[in-house]
A tleap script that builds the chain and sets N, CA, C and O, in Angstrom:
source leaprc.protein.ff14SB
mol = sequence {
  NMET VAL THR VAL SER ARG VAL LEU LEU PHE
  THR ALA VAL GLY LEU MET GLY ALA CYS GLY
  THR ILE PRO ALA ALA PRO THR VAL MET ALA
  LEU PRO GLY HIE GLY LYS THR LEU GLU GLN
  PHE HIE ALA GLU ASP THR SER CYS ARG GLN
  TRP ALA ALA GLN GLN THR GLN GLU THR VAL
  LYS GLY ALA SER THR GLY GLN LEU TYR GLY
  SER THR VAL GLU GLN TRP TYR ASN MET ALA
  TYR MET GLN CYS MET TYR ALA ASN GLY ASN
  GLN ILE PRO GLY VAL ARG THR GLY SER PHE
  PRO PRO PRO PRO PRO PRO PRO SER THR PRO
  ALA PRO PRO GLY SER PRO PRO PRO GLU GLY
  ALA GLU PRO THR PRO PRO ALA GLN ALA CPRO
}
set mol.1.N position { 0.810 -1.180 0.000 }
set mol.1.CA position { 0.000 0.000 0.000 }
set mol.1.C position { 0.865 1.259 0.000 }
set mol.1.O position { 0.511 2.260 -0.623 }
set mol.2.N position { 1.988 1.206 0.694 }
set mol.2.CA position { 2.886 2.345 0.753 }
set mol.2.C position { 3.422 2.663 -0.639 }
set mol.2.O position { 3.597 3.835 -0.973 }
set mol.3.N position { 3.684 1.654 -1.451 }
set mol.3.CA position { 4.206 1.843 -2.792 }
set mol.3.C position { 3.192 2.574 -3.666 }
set mol.3.O position { 3.566 3.469 -4.424 }
set mol.4.N position { 1.926 2.212 -3.572 }
set mol.4.CA position { 0.884 2.859 -4.359 }
set mol.4.C position { 0.771 4.336 -3.971 }
set mol.4.O position { 0.601 5.191 -4.840 }
set mol.5.N position { 0.863 4.635 -2.705 }
set mol.5.CA position { 0.785 6.022 -2.236 }
set mol.5.C position { 1.944 6.846 -2.779 }
set mol.5.O position { 1.764 7.992 -3.190 }
set mol.6.N position { 3.129 6.256 -2.778 }
set mol.6.CA position { 4.291 6.968 -3.300 }
set mol.6.C position { 4.156 7.212 -4.802 }
set mol.6.O position { 4.492 8.291 -5.292 }
set mol.7.N position { 3.676 6.234 -5.514 }
set mol.7.CA position { 3.486 6.383 -6.966 }
set mol.7.C position { 2.491 7.502 -7.244 }
set mol.7.O position { 2.714 8.333 -8.124 }
set mol.8.N position { 1.407 7.522 -6.503 }
set mol.8.CA position { 0.409 8.577 -6.676 }
set mol.8.C position { 0.983 9.947 -6.329 }
set mol.8.O position { 0.709 10.936 -7.009 }
set mol.9.N position { 1.773 9.996 -5.277 }
set mol.9.CA position { 2.383 11.259 -4.876 }
set mol.9.C position { 3.324 11.768 -5.963 }
set mol.9.O position { 3.249 12.935 -6.345 }
set mol.10.N position { 4.199 10.915 -6.459 }
set mol.10.CA position { 5.136 11.333 -7.500 }
set mol.10.C position { 4.414 11.703 -8.792 }
set mol.10.O position { 4.833 12.619 -9.500 }
set mol.11.N position { 3.343 10.998 -9.095 }
set mol.11.CA position { 2.563 11.326 -10.290 }
set mol.11.C position { 1.922 12.701 -10.134 }
set mol.11.O position { 1.949 13.505 -11.066 }
set mol.12.N position { 1.354 12.975 -8.981 }
set mol.12.CA position { 0.718 14.270 -8.740 }
set mol.12.C position { 1.735 15.402 -8.811 }
set mol.12.O position { 1.457 16.446 -9.402 }
set mol.13.N position { 2.916 15.208 -8.215 }
set mol.13.CA position { 3.958 16.234 -8.255 }
set mol.13.C position { 4.425 16.448 -9.694 }
set mol.13.O position { 4.652 17.583 -10.113 }
set mol.14.N position { 4.567 15.373 -10.440 }
set mol.14.CA position { 4.974 15.491 -11.839 }
set mol.14.C position { 3.955 16.237 -12.678 }
set mol.14.O position { 4.319 17.049 -13.530 }
set mol.15.N position { 2.672 15.964 -12.439 }
set mol.15.CA position { 1.630 16.663 -13.187 }
set mol.15.C position { 1.578 18.142 -12.831 }
set mol.15.O position { 1.359 18.980 -13.706 }
set mol.16.N position { 1.776 18.469 -11.576 }
set mol.16.CA position { 1.778 19.871 -11.177 }
set mol.16.C position { 2.960 20.600 -11.792 }
set mol.16.O position { 2.834 21.760 -12.183 }
set mol.17.N position { 4.081 19.950 -11.882 }
set mol.17.CA position { 5.248 20.563 -12.513 }
set mol.17.C position { 5.051 20.763 -13.994 }
set mol.17.O position { 5.580 21.716 -14.564 }
set mol.18.N position { 4.294 19.876 -14.634 }
set mol.18.CA position { 4.044 20.002 -16.071 }
set mol.18.C position { 3.179 21.198 -16.376 }
set mol.18.O position { 3.261 21.752 -17.472 }
set mol.19.N position { 2.344 21.614 -15.429 }
set mol.19.CA position { 1.472 22.770 -15.647 }
set mol.19.C position { 2.277 24.051 -15.776 }
set mol.19.O position { 1.818 24.998 -16.415 }
set mol.20.N position { 3.454 24.107 -15.191 }
set mol.20.CA position { 4.241 25.319 -15.204 }
set mol.20.C position { 5.314 25.356 -16.268 }
set mol.20.O position { 6.192 26.217 -16.202 }
set mol.21.N position { 5.291 24.468 -17.244 }
set mol.21.CA position { 6.320 24.470 -18.270 }
set mol.21.C position { 6.114 25.627 -19.231 }
set mol.21.O position { 4.984 26.040 -19.491 }
set mol.22.N position { 7.198 26.136 -19.748 }
set mol.22.CA position { 7.167 27.269 -20.669 }
set mol.22.C position { 6.796 26.757 -22.064 }
set mol.22.O position { 7.370 25.771 -22.528 }
set mol.23.N position { 5.853 27.406 -22.731 }
set mol.23.CA position { 5.481 26.971 -24.081 }
set mol.23.C position { 6.672 27.054 -25.030 }
set mol.23.O position { 7.569 27.877 -24.846 }
set mol.24.N position { 6.669 26.197 -26.039 }
set mol.24.CA position { 7.749 26.189 -27.025 }
set mol.24.C position { 7.554 27.256 -28.090 }
set mol.24.O position { 8.518 27.690 -28.721 }
set mol.25.N position { 6.307 27.684 -28.293 }
set mol.25.CA position { 6.007 28.672 -29.325 }
set mol.25.C position { 4.754 29.433 -28.935 }
set mol.25.O position { 3.926 28.924 -28.180 }
set mol.26.N position { 4.608 30.655 -29.446 }
set mol.26.CA position { 3.397 31.412 -29.140 }
set mol.26.C position { 2.192 30.808 -29.853 }
set mol.26.O position { 2.331 30.138 -30.876 }
set mol.27.N position { 1.023 31.052 -29.304 }
set mol.27.CA position { -0.210 30.597 -29.943 }
set mol.27.C position { -0.988 31.783 -30.497 }
set mol.27.O position { -2.191 31.688 -30.741 }
set mol.28.N position { -0.296 32.895 -30.693 }
set mol.28.CA position { -0.896 34.092 -31.275 }
set mol.28.C position { -0.152 34.425 -32.563 }
set mol.28.O position { 0.982 33.995 -32.774 }
set mol.29.N position { -0.809 35.193 -33.409 }
set mol.29.CA position { -0.211 35.533 -34.701 }
set mol.29.C position { 0.462 36.897 -34.631 }
set mol.29.O position { -0.046 37.825 -34.001 }
set mol.30.N position { 1.597 37.001 -35.278 }
set mol.30.CA position { 2.274 38.279 -35.475 }
set mol.30.C position { 2.651 38.337 -36.951 }
set mol.30.O position { 3.020 37.325 -37.546 }
set mol.31.N position { 2.557 39.508 -37.526 }
set mol.31.CA position { 2.861 39.703 -38.944 }
set mol.31.C position { 3.975 40.723 -39.091 }
set mol.31.O position { 4.143 41.584 -38.227 }
set mol.32.N position { 4.739 40.639 -40.177 }
set mol.32.CA position { 5.825 41.611 -40.371 }
set mol.32.C position { 5.279 43.036 -40.411 }
set mol.32.O position { 4.199 43.283 -40.948 }
set mol.33.N position { 6.033 43.963 -39.840 }
set mol.33.CA position { 5.667 45.368 -39.895 }
set mol.33.C position { 5.870 45.919 -41.290 }
set mol.33.O position { 6.504 45.284 -42.133 }
set mol.34.N position { 5.336 47.091 -41.528 }
set mol.34.CA position { 5.411 47.724 -42.837 }
set mol.34.C position { 6.873 47.927 -43.251 }
set mol.34.O position { 7.657 48.531 -42.519 }
set mol.35.N position { 7.221 47.421 -44.422 }
set mol.35.CA position { 8.563 47.597 -44.958 }
set mol.35.C position { 9.604 46.639 -44.415 }
set mol.35.O position { 10.787 46.803 -44.716 }
set mol.36.N position { 9.220 45.649 -43.632 }
set mol.36.CA position { 10.191 44.696 -43.084 }
set mol.36.C position { 10.348 43.509 -44.023 }
set mol.36.O position { 9.385 43.050 -44.639 }
set mol.37.N position { 11.577 43.024 -44.119 }
set mol.37.CA position { 11.823 41.827 -44.910 }
set mol.37.C position { 11.496 40.600 -44.066 }
set mol.37.O position { 11.370 40.679 -42.844 }
set mol.38.N position { 11.363 39.480 -44.740 }
set mol.38.CA position { 11.085 38.238 -44.032 }
set mol.38.C position { 12.243 37.881 -43.105 }
set mol.38.O position { 12.028 37.326 -42.027 }
set mol.39.N position { 13.466 38.194 -43.517 }
set mol.39.CA position { 14.631 37.903 -42.684 }
set mol.39.C position { 14.600 38.730 -41.392 }
set mol.39.O position { 14.897 38.211 -40.316 }
set mol.40.N position { 14.240 40.021 -41.501 }
set mol.40.CA position { 14.133 40.862 -40.307 }
set mol.40.C position { 13.054 40.321 -39.375 }
set mol.40.O position { 13.249 40.214 -38.164 }
set mol.41.N position { 11.912 39.982 -39.969 }
set mol.41.CA position { 10.801 39.468 -39.168 }
set mol.41.C position { 11.194 38.175 -38.471 }
set mol.41.O position { 10.890 37.991 -37.292 }
set mol.42.N position { 11.864 37.279 -39.183 }
set mol.42.CA position { 12.271 36.002 -38.592 }
set mol.42.C position { 13.249 36.219 -37.437 }
set mol.42.O position { 13.144 35.556 -36.405 }
set mol.43.N position { 14.196 37.139 -37.603 }
set mol.43.CA position { 15.161 37.419 -36.538 }
set mol.43.C position { 14.451 37.989 -35.300 }
set mol.43.O position { 14.762 37.610 -34.171 }
set mol.44.N position { 13.501 38.894 -35.522 }
set mol.44.CA position { 12.760 39.464 -34.394 }
set mol.44.C position { 11.861 38.429 -33.738 }
set mol.44.O position { 11.701 38.426 -32.518 }
set mol.45.N position { 11.276 37.555 -34.537 }
set mol.45.CA position { 10.436 36.483 -33.996 }
set mol.45.C position { 11.261 35.580 -33.083 }
set mol.45.O position { 10.830 35.249 -31.978 }
set mol.46.N position { 12.423 35.191 -33.534 }
set mol.46.CA position { 13.305 34.338 -32.729 }
set mol.46.C position { 13.709 35.039 -31.436 }
set mol.46.O position { 13.669 34.446 -30.358 }
set mol.47.N position { 14.099 36.302 -31.557 }
set mol.47.CA position { 14.503 37.073 -30.382 }
set mol.47.C position { 13.344 37.235 -29.398 }
set mol.47.O position { 13.535 37.121 -28.187 }
set mol.48.N position { 12.153 37.500 -29.913 }
set mol.48.CA position { 10.989 37.701 -29.034 }
set mol.48.C position { 10.549 36.395 -28.374 }
set mol.48.O position { 10.077 36.412 -27.238 }
set mol.49.N position { 10.695 35.273 -29.063 }
set mol.49.CA position { 10.379 33.986 -28.435 }
set mol.49.C position { 11.305 33.734 -27.247 }
set mol.49.O position { 10.867 33.279 -26.190 }
set mol.50.N position { 12.592 34.035 -27.436 }
set mol.50.CA position { 13.551 33.844 -26.344 }
set mol.50.C position { 13.244 34.790 -25.196 }
set mol.50.O position { 13.289 34.391 -24.032 }
set mol.51.N position { 12.935 36.034 -25.511 }
set mol.51.CA position { 12.635 37.015 -24.477 }
set mol.51.C position { 11.363 36.630 -23.716 }
set mol.51.O position { 11.313 36.729 -22.490 }
set mol.52.N position { 10.334 36.190 -24.454 }
set mol.52.CA position { 9.080 35.781 -23.809 }
set mol.52.C position { 9.311 34.579 -22.898 }
set mol.52.O position { 8.742 34.505 -21.809 }
set mol.53.N position { 10.141 33.642 -23.339 }
set mol.53.CA position { 10.444 32.469 -22.510 }
set mol.53.C position { 11.162 32.890 -21.231 }
set mol.53.O position { 10.869 32.378 -20.151 }
set mol.54.N position { 12.099 33.819 -21.357 }
set mol.54.CA position { 12.837 34.296 -20.185 }
set mol.54.C position { 11.893 35.013 -19.216 }
set mol.54.O position { 11.931 34.763 -18.011 }
set mol.55.N position { 11.048 35.904 -19.743 }
set mol.55.CA position { 10.123 36.640 -18.889 }
set mol.55.C position { 9.137 35.700 -18.198 }
set mol.55.O position { 8.829 35.868 -17.018 }
set mol.56.N position { 8.653 34.722 -18.936 }
set mol.56.CA position { 7.693 33.777 -18.375 }
set mol.56.C position { 8.360 32.902 -17.321 }
set mol.56.O position { 7.762 32.602 -16.288 }
set mol.57.N position { 9.587 32.496 -17.580 }
set mol.57.CA position { 10.326 31.680 -16.607 }
set mol.57.C position { 10.485 32.424 -15.291 }
set mol.57.O position { 10.335 31.832 -14.222 }
set mol.58.N position { 10.790 33.727 -15.358 }
set mol.58.CA position { 10.935 34.524 -14.147 }
set mol.58.C position { 9.595 34.646 -13.421 }
set mol.58.O position { 9.547 34.615 -12.191 }
set mol.59.N position { 8.506 34.786 -14.183 }
set mol.59.CA position { 7.184 34.885 -13.577 }
set mol.59.C position { 6.800 33.574 -12.909 }
set mol.59.O position { 6.244 33.571 -11.810 }
set mol.60.N position { 7.097 32.456 -13.574 }
set mol.60.CA position { 6.776 31.141 -13.019 }
set mol.60.C position { 7.563 30.902 -11.731 }
set mol.60.O position { 7.024 30.358 -10.768 }
set mol.61.N position { 8.825 31.304 -11.710 }
set mol.61.CA position { 9.636 31.118 -10.501 }
set mol.61.C position { 9.066 31.917 -9.341 }
set mol.61.O position { 9.124 31.477 -8.193 }
set mol.62.N position { 8.515 33.094 -9.634 }
set mol.62.CA position { 7.981 33.941 -8.581 }
set mol.62.C position { 6.586 33.553 -8.119 }
set mol.62.O position { 6.131 34.012 -7.072 }
set mol.63.N position { 5.900 32.709 -8.891 }
set mol.63.CA position { 4.533 32.322 -8.529 }
set mol.63.C position { 4.550 31.113 -7.618 }
set mol.63.O position { 5.460 30.286 -7.681 }
set mol.64.N position { 3.548 31.017 -6.780 }
set mol.64.CA position { 3.440 29.836 -5.931 }
set mol.64.C position { 2.862 28.690 -6.752 }
set mol.64.O position { 2.230 28.926 -7.781 }
set mol.65.N position { 3.067 27.472 -6.318 }
set mol.65.CA position { 2.614 26.297 -7.052 }
set mol.65.C position { 1.114 26.316 -7.274 }
set mol.65.O position { 0.650 25.843 -8.311 }
set mol.66.N position { 0.350 26.836 -6.354 }
set mol.66.CA position { -1.094 26.867 -6.496 }
set mol.66.C position { -1.570 27.795 -7.597 }
set mol.66.O position { -2.706 27.677 -8.056 }
set mol.67.N position { -0.719 28.717 -8.029 }
set mol.67.CA position { -1.107 29.660 -9.071 }
set mol.67.C position { -0.789 29.167 -10.474 }
set mol.67.O position { -1.222 29.786 -11.446 }
set mol.68.N position { -0.056 28.087 -10.610 }
set mol.68.CA position { 0.409 27.661 -11.918 }
set mol.68.C position { -0.588 26.755 -12.614 }
set mol.68.O position { -0.935 25.684 -12.115 }
set mol.69.N position { -1.027 27.188 -13.736 }
set mol.69.CA position { -1.881 26.402 -14.608 }
set mol.69.C position { -1.316 26.550 -16.007 }
set mol.69.O position { -0.780 27.602 -16.355 }
set mol.70.N position { -1.431 25.513 -16.805 }
set mol.70.CA position { -0.880 25.541 -18.149 }
set mol.70.C position { -1.383 26.706 -18.980 }
set mol.70.O position { -0.595 27.361 -19.661 }
set mol.71.N position { -2.688 26.977 -18.937 }
set mol.71.CA position { -3.230 28.057 -19.760 }
set mol.71.C position { -2.742 29.421 -19.273 }
set mol.71.O position { -2.542 30.324 -20.085 }
set mol.72.N position { -2.547 29.586 -17.962 }
set mol.72.CA position { -2.060 30.858 -17.434 }
set mol.72.C position { -0.631 31.106 -17.884 }
set mol.72.O position { -0.297 32.218 -18.292 }
set mol.73.N position { 0.204 30.102 -17.817 }
set mol.73.CA position { 1.596 30.234 -18.249 }
set mol.73.C position { 1.639 30.557 -19.739 }
set mol.73.O position { 2.443 31.381 -20.174 }
set mol.74.N position { 0.792 29.922 -20.507 }
set mol.74.CA position { 0.734 30.196 -21.942 }
set mol.74.C position { 0.294 31.635 -22.199 }
set mol.74.O position { 0.822 32.286 -23.101 }
set mol.75.N position { -0.645 32.133 -21.435 }
set mol.75.CA position { -1.086 33.519 -21.590 }
set mol.75.C position { 0.034 34.491 -21.253 }
set mol.75.O position { 0.206 35.490 -21.952 }
set mol.76.N position { 0.806 34.222 -20.193 }
set mol.76.CA position { 1.938 35.077 -19.850 }
set mol.76.C position { 2.943 35.100 -20.997 }
set mol.76.O position { 3.443 36.158 -21.379 }
set mol.77.N position { 3.231 33.922 -21.539 }
set mol.77.CA position { 4.180 33.817 -22.642 }
set mol.77.C position { 3.665 34.605 -23.852 }
set mol.77.O position { 4.408 35.381 -24.452 }
set mol.78.N position { 2.395 34.403 -24.206 }
set mol.78.CA position { 1.828 35.094 -25.368 }
set mol.78.C position { 1.854 36.609 -25.194 }
set mol.78.O position { 2.158 37.338 -26.139 }
set mol.79.N position { 1.537 37.086 -23.994 }
set mol.79.CA position { 1.552 38.536 -23.754 }
set mol.79.C position { 2.965 39.099 -23.912 }
set mol.79.O position { 3.153 40.142 -24.539 }
set mol.80.N position { 3.946 38.418 -23.350 }
set mol.80.CA position { 5.331 38.886 -23.466 }
set mol.80.C position { 5.773 38.867 -24.927 }
set mol.80.O position { 6.436 39.797 -25.385 }
set mol.81.N position { 5.412 37.824 -25.652 }
set mol.81.CA position { 5.771 37.720 -27.072 }
set mol.81.C position { 5.136 38.854 -27.877 }
set mol.81.O position { 5.809 39.497 -28.682 }
set mol.82.N position { 3.843 39.099 -27.660 }
set mol.82.CA position { 3.157 40.155 -28.413 }
set mol.82.C position { 3.737 41.531 -28.086 }
set mol.82.O position { 3.890 42.364 -28.980 }
set mol.83.N position { 4.060 41.777 -26.821 }
set mol.83.CA position { 4.649 43.060 -26.456 }
set mol.83.C position { 5.979 43.268 -27.168 }
set mol.83.O position { 6.258 44.358 -27.667 }
set mol.84.N position { 6.782 42.243 -27.214 }
set mol.84.CA position { 8.086 42.324 -27.869 }
set mol.84.C position { 7.935 42.558 -29.371 }
set mol.84.O position { 8.603 43.423 -29.937 }
set mol.85.N position { 7.067 41.795 -30.009 }
set mol.85.CA position { 6.875 41.940 -31.450 }
set mol.85.C position { 6.305 43.319 -31.792 }
set mol.85.O position { 6.720 43.948 -32.765 }
set mol.86.N position { 5.363 43.775 -30.992 }
set mol.86.CA position { 4.765 45.093 -31.217 }
set mol.86.C position { 5.806 46.191 -31.025 }
set mol.86.O position { 5.855 47.144 -31.802 }
set mol.87.N position { 6.637 46.060 -29.993 }
set mol.87.CA position { 7.678 47.055 -29.724 }
set mol.87.C position { 8.700 47.113 -30.853 }
set mol.87.O position { 9.329 48.149 -31.068 }
set mol.88.N position { 8.869 46.009 -31.574 }
set mol.88.CA position { 9.789 45.970 -32.709 }
set mol.88.C position { 9.136 46.450 -33.998 }
set mol.88.O position { 9.755 46.393 -35.061 }
set mol.89.N position { 7.898 46.921 -33.921 }
set mol.89.CA position { 7.237 47.479 -35.106 }
set mol.89.C position { 6.485 46.471 -35.941 }
set mol.89.O position { 6.113 46.766 -37.077 }
set mol.90.N position { 6.249 45.281 -35.402 }
set mol.90.CA position { 5.487 44.281 -36.142 }
set mol.90.C position { 4.002 44.441 -35.843 }
set mol.90.O position { 3.609 45.151 -34.917 }
set mol.91.N position { 3.195 43.770 -36.638 }
set mol.91.CA position { 1.751 43.893 -36.508 }
set mol.91.C position { 1.186 42.721 -35.709 }
set mol.91.O position { 1.585 41.571 -35.889 }
set mol.92.N position { 0.260 43.042 -34.833 }
set mol.92.CA position { -0.481 42.039 -34.082 }
set mol.92.C position { -1.925 42.172 -34.538 }
set mol.92.O position { -2.546 43.203 -34.282 }
set mol.93.N position { -2.483 41.163 -35.207 }
set mol.93.CA position { -3.869 41.291 -35.662 }
set mol.93.C position { -4.808 41.664 -34.529 }
set mol.93.O position { -4.744 41.104 -33.435 }
set mol.94.N position { -5.679 42.619 -34.813 }
set mol.94.CA position { -6.623 43.090 -33.808 }
set mol.94.C position { -6.120 44.283 -33.024 }
set mol.94.O position { -6.872 44.854 -32.233 }
set mol.95.N position { -4.859 44.682 -33.220 }
set mol.95.CA position { -4.288 45.831 -32.525 }
set mol.95.C position { -3.960 46.887 -33.564 }
set mol.95.O position { -3.187 46.637 -34.488 }
set mol.96.N position { -4.548 48.069 -33.415 }
set mol.96.CA position { -4.275 49.151 -34.355 }
set mol.96.C position { -2.940 49.781 -34.013 }
set mol.96.O position { -2.628 50.000 -32.843 }
set mol.97.N position { -2.154 50.070 -35.039 }
set mol.97.CA position { -0.846 50.674 -34.821 }
set mol.97.C position { -0.774 52.020 -35.514 }
set mol.97.O position { -1.640 52.369 -36.316 }
set mol.98.N position { 0.260 52.764 -35.197 }
set mol.98.CA position { 0.481 54.047 -35.843 }
set mol.98.C position { -0.252 55.167 -35.142 }
set mol.98.O position { -0.939 54.971 -34.139 }
set mol.99.N position { -0.080 56.356 -35.711 }
set mol.99.CA position { -0.753 57.503 -35.115 }
set mol.99.C position { -2.166 57.590 -35.661 }
set mol.99.O position { -2.432 57.271 -36.819 }
set mol.100.N position { -3.036 58.018 -34.818 }
set mol.100.CA position { -4.435 58.130 -35.189 }
set mol.100.C position { -4.762 59.591 -35.435 }
set mol.100.O position { -4.238 60.464 -34.743 }
set mol.101.N position { -5.618 59.875 -36.406 }
set mol.101.CA position { -6.010 61.275 -36.601 }
set mol.101.C position { -6.817 61.737 -35.395 }
set mol.101.O position { -7.464 60.933 -34.724 }
set mol.102.N position { -6.774 63.040 -35.125 }
set mol.102.CA position { -7.540 63.513 -33.978 }
set mol.102.C position { -9.032 63.322 -34.229 }
set mol.102.O position { -9.471 63.304 -35.378 }
set mol.103.N position { -9.795 63.182 -33.180 }
set mol.103.CA position { -11.230 63.001 -33.376 }
set mol.103.C position { -11.840 64.263 -33.978 }
set mol.103.O position { -11.305 65.357 -33.795 }
set mol.104.N position { -12.945 64.124 -34.688 }
set mol.104.CA position { -13.569 65.314 -35.272 }
set mol.104.C position { -14.119 66.207 -34.162 }
set mol.104.O position { -14.425 65.741 -33.064 }
set mol.105.N position { -14.240 67.504 -34.469 }
set mol.105.CA position { -14.787 68.398 -33.438 }
set mol.105.C position { -16.243 68.039 -33.164 }
set mol.105.O position { -16.915 67.454 -34.013 }
set mol.106.N position { -16.716 68.384 -32.000 }
set mol.106.CA position { -18.117 68.081 -31.695 }
set mol.106.C position { -19.031 68.891 -32.614 }
set mol.106.O position { -18.659 69.975 -33.064 }
set mol.107.N position { -20.196 68.379 -32.885 }
set mol.107.CA position { -21.096 69.120 -33.765 }
set mol.107.C position { -21.489 70.439 -33.111 }
set mol.107.O position { -21.707 70.526 -31.903 }
set mol.108.N position { -21.570 71.450 -33.951 }
set mol.108.CA position { -21.938 72.757 -33.402 }
set mol.108.C position { -23.451 72.830 -33.234 }
set mol.108.O position { -24.216 72.293 -34.035 }
set mol.109.N position { -23.847 73.500 -32.184 }
set mol.109.CA position { -25.281 73.688 -31.948 }
set mol.109.C position { -25.614 75.128 -32.288 }
set mol.109.O position { -24.863 76.038 -31.937 }
set mol.110.N position { -26.712 75.341 -32.957 }
set mol.110.CA position { -27.056 76.719 -33.313 }
set mol.110.C position { -27.332 77.538 -32.048 }
set mol.110.O position { -27.928 77.058 -31.084 }
set mol.111.N position { -26.881 78.773 -32.092 }
set mol.111.CA position { -27.111 79.666 -30.951 }
set mol.111.C position { -28.576 80.090 -30.944 }
set mol.111.O position { -29.196 80.219 -31.999 }
set mol.112.N position { -29.114 80.301 -29.772 }
set mol.112.CA position { -30.508 80.760 -29.708 }
set mol.112.C position { -30.639 82.136 -30.359 }
set mol.112.O position { -29.696 82.927 -30.323 }
set mol.113.N position { -31.802 82.433 -30.956 }
set mol.113.CA position { -31.984 83.738 -31.608 }
set mol.113.C position { -31.759 84.876 -30.619 }
set mol.113.O position { -32.206 84.819 -29.473 }
set mol.114.N position { -31.067 85.900 -31.075 }
set mol.114.CA position { -30.828 87.084 -30.259 }
set mol.114.C position { -29.608 86.987 -29.369 }
set mol.114.O position { -29.282 87.961 -28.691 }
set mol.115.N position { -28.906 85.841 -29.337 }
set mol.115.CA position { -27.719 85.721 -28.484 }
set mol.115.C position { -26.521 86.302 -29.220 }
set mol.115.O position { -26.476 86.279 -30.450 }
set mol.116.N position { -25.546 86.824 -28.474 }
set mol.116.CA position { -24.363 87.409 -29.134 }
set mol.116.C position { -23.555 86.314 -29.826 }
set mol.116.O position { -23.586 85.162 -29.393 }
set mol.117.N position { -22.838 86.652 -30.886 }
set mol.117.CA position { -22.015 85.651 -31.589 }
set mol.117.C position { -20.864 85.195 -30.691 }
set mol.117.O position { -20.454 85.927 -29.790 }
set mol.118.N position { -20.344 83.993 -30.932 }
set mol.118.CA position { -19.213 83.510 -30.130 }
set mol.118.C position { -18.013 84.431 -30.278 }
set mol.118.O position { -17.872 85.127 -31.283 }
set mol.119.N position { -17.159 84.430 -29.281 }
set mol.119.CA position { -15.988 85.291 -29.296 }
set mol.119.C position { -15.109 84.962 -30.492 }
set mol.119.O position { -14.822 83.795 -30.757 }
set mol.120.N position { -14.684 85.989 -31.210 }
set mol.120.CA position { -13.818 85.805 -32.370 }
set mol.120.C position { -14.576 85.578 -33.662 }
set mol.120.O position { -13.961 85.576 -34.729 }
set mol.121.N position { -15.874 85.388 -33.612 }
set mol.121.CA position { -16.660 85.176 -34.827 }
set mol.121.C position { -17.212 86.507 -35.307 }
set mol.121.O position { -17.504 87.403 -34.515 }
set mol.122.N position { -17.346 86.615 -36.607 }
set mol.122.CA position { -17.919 87.836 -37.169 }
set mol.122.C position { -19.430 87.792 -37.012 }
set mol.122.O position { -20.050 86.744 -37.195 }
set mol.123.N position { -20.017 88.924 -36.674 }
set mol.123.CA position { -21.473 88.938 -36.519 }
set mol.123.C position { -22.167 88.698 -37.864 }
set mol.123.O position { -21.703 89.148 -38.911 }
set mol.124.N position { -23.271 87.990 -37.805 }
set mol.124.CA position { -24.047 87.705 -39.007 }
set mol.124.C position { -24.981 88.890 -39.260 }
set mol.124.O position { -25.689 89.346 -38.362 }
set mol.125.N position { -24.964 89.381 -40.512 }
set mol.125.CA position { -25.884 90.515 -40.786 }
set mol.125.C position { -27.331 90.055 -40.678 }
set mol.125.O position { -27.630 88.892 -40.950 }
set mol.126.N position { -28.223 90.941 -40.290 }
set mol.126.CA position { -29.630 90.546 -40.183 }
set mol.126.C position { -30.198 90.168 -41.540 }
set mol.126.O position { -29.807 90.711 -42.574 }
set mol.127.N position { -31.116 89.237 -41.512 }
set mol.127.CA position { -31.756 88.792 -42.757 }
set mol.127.C position { -32.614 89.925 -43.307 }
set mol.127.O position { -33.288 90.634 -42.560 }
set mol.128.N position { -32.575 90.082 -44.640 }
set mol.128.CA position { -33.374 91.126 -45.271 }
set mol.128.C position { -34.738 90.592 -45.644 }
set mol.128.O position { -34.880 89.442 -46.060 }
set mol.129.N position { -35.728 91.429 -45.492 }
set mol.129.CA position { -37.089 91.031 -45.844 }
set mol.129.C position { -37.266 91.044 -47.344 }
set mol.129.O position { -36.662 91.890 -48.002 }
set mol.130.N position { -38.054 90.159 -47.925 }
set mol.130.CA position { -38.231 90.127 -49.394 }
set mol.130.C position { -39.086 91.237 -49.913 }
set mol.130.O position { -39.314 91.327 -51.120 }
savepdb mol mol.pdb
quit
């Protein structure tokens, strides 16, 4: 009976350790940035995979065993990978990049009749009768 208990214990410890393993590759898509060659993109992809693995490894070491789940570790890895790729100017589908034009001005509301014109505006001449 003692042997069965030990086998179960070692199996449980092994399974818990497997939950905290670092993914081998991201499960998210990244695309080359505007004007990048495939060679540049491949080099950045390789570098970002290594960086994401390092960042995730440090996070896993700092987490308690009860916090480690395979999907959580994968999410940490994917986030680090996407941040690295985005910082290198690559595209992440679903994330808008570049500068955005300023929002349009709010619609103007007509001033009530008889109110003074806004500051800096030229006064409107009165309407002529037909």
